[in-house]
C-alpha positions in Angstrom: -62.2 -58.0 -42.2 -63.6 -54.6 -41.6 -67.0 -55.9 -40.5 -65.5 -58.6 -38.3 -63.2 -56.1 -36.7 -66.0 -53.6 -36.0 -68.0 -56.4 -34.3 -65.0 -57.4 -32.2 -64.5 -53.8 -31.1 -68.2 -53.5 -30.2 -67.7 -56.3 -27.8 -64.1 -55.5 -26.6 -64.8 -51.9 -25.7 -67.7 -52.6 -23.3 -65.6 -55.5 -21.8 -62.9 -53.0 -21.0 -65.3 -50.5 -19.6 -67.0 -53.1 -17.4 -63.6 -54.3 -16.2 -62.8 -50.7 -15.3 -66.1 -50.3 -13.4 -65.4 -53.6 -11.5 -62.0 -52.2 -10.4 -63.7 -49.0 -9.2 -66.2 -51.1 -7.2 -63.2 -53.0 -5.6 -61.5 -49.6 -4.9 -64.6 -48.4 -3.2 -64.6 -51.6 -1.0 -61.0 -50.9 -0.1 -62.0 -47.3 0.8 -64.8 -48.5 3.1 -62.2 -50.8 4.8 -59.8 -47.8 5.0 -62.4 -45.7 6.8 -63.2 -48.5 9.2 -59.5 -49.1 9.9 -58.8 -45.4 10.4 -61.1 -45.4 13.4 -58.8 -47.9 15.0 -55.6 -46.2 13.8 -53.9 -49.3 12.5 -51.1 -47.6 10.5 -49.7 -50.7 8.7 -53.1 -51.7 7.4 -54.0 -48.1 6.5 -50.9 -47.8 4.3 -51.8 -51.1 2.6 -55.3 -50.0 1.9 -54.1 -46.7 0.4 -51.8 -48.6 -2.0 -54.6 -51.0 -2.9 -57.1 -48.1 -3.5 -54.6 -46.3 -5.7 -53.8 -49.5 -7.6 -57.5 -50.4 -8.3 -58.5 -46.8 -9.2 -55.5 -46.6 -11.6 -56.4 -49.9 -13.2 -60.0 -48.8 -13.6 -58.9 -45.6 -15.3 -56.4 -47.5 -17.6 -59.2 -49.8 -18.7 -61.3 -46.8 -19.7 -58.4 -45.2 -21.5 -57.8 -48.4 -23.4 -61.4 -48.6 -24.5 -61.4 -45.0 -25.7 -58.0 -45.6 -27.5 -59.4 -48.6 -29.4 -62.5 -46.6 -30.3 -60.4 -43.7 -31.6 -57.6 -45.7 -33.3 -59.7 -47.2 -36.0 -59.6 -50.8 -37.1 -56.1 -51.1 -38.6 -53.9 -50.2 -35.6 -52.7 -53.3 -33.6 -50.9 -51.3 -30.9 -53.9 -50.8 -28.5 -54.7 -54.5 -28.7 -51.1 -55.4 -27.9 -51.3 -53.0 -24.9 -54.6 -54.6 -23.7 -53.0 -58.0 -23.9 -49.9 -56.9 -21.9 -51.8 -55.1 -19.2 -54.6 -57.7 -18.8 -52.1 -60.5 -18.7 -49.9 -58.6 -16.2 -52.9 -58.0 -14.0 -53.8 -61.7 -14.1 -50.3 -62.7 -13.2 -50.2 -60.2 -10.3 -53.5 -61.6 -9.1 -52.2 -65.2 -9.2 -49.0 -64.1 -7.5 -51.0 -62.3 -4.7 -52.9 -65.5 -4.1 -49.9 -67.9 -4.1 -46.5 -66.5 -3.5 -47.4 -63.0 -2.3 -46.6 -59.5 -3.7 -44.6 -56.7 -2.0 -46.4 -54.6 0.5 -49.6 -56.7 0.4 -48.2 -60.2 1.0 -50.4 -63.2 0.3 -54.2 -62.7 0.1 -56.3 -65.7 0.9 -59.7 -64.3 0.0 -61.0 -65.0 -3.5 -64.1 -62.9 -4.1 -66.8 -62.8 -6.7 -65.5 -59.5 -8.1 -62.1 -61.1 -8.3 -63.3 -63.9 -10.5 -65.6 -61.7 -12.6 -62.7 -59.2 -13.3 -60.4 -62.1 -14.3 -63.0 -63.5 -16.6 -63.4 -60.2 -18.3 -59.7 -59.8 -18.6 -59.3 -63.2 -20.2 -62.1 -62.2 -22.7 -60.2 -58.9 -23.4 -57.0 -60.9 -24.0 -58.8 -63.3 -26.4 -60.6 -60.6 -28.3 -57.4 -58.5 -28.6 -55.4 -61.5 -29.9 -58.2 -62.2 -32.4 -58.2 -58.5 -33.4 -54.4 -58.6 -34.1 -54.8 -61.7 -36.1 -57.8 -60.2 -38.0 -55.9 -57.0 -38.8 -52.7 -58.8 -39.9 -54.6 -61.3 -42.1 -57.2 -59.1 -43.8 -58.0 -61.5 -46.6 -59.3 -64.2 -44.4 -63.0 -64.1 -43.8 -64.4 -65.9 -40.8 -67.9 -67.1 -41.2 
């Protein structure tokens, strides 16, 4: 169990860090849009871009915090993995809602970009690895070969 859990953590932590970096890249893109829109003084769009930048930077920071928390918490604490599952699943649901029914302030986004897909793939991987970690911690006598 200990060896398997360490291997899972060696994969999960970089997945969380890469996801955080992707969100920082997206926030930077929103900032570039913000600078461009500010030249034209389109206030409604500026407010939306500020909210999106704040959201993406916050999610990036949260992913880094989760990675560090898993690193520091050892291999017997399931709470960080539960939090990863909740946050990543919540972000996937928000993304799906923003592309279908719309979310407050932003509405419906029709663009599906490469970074959107990459971040969702990494979040799905994080959910899967976290679920496997929880199972692995709660069933320590089962060795997976």
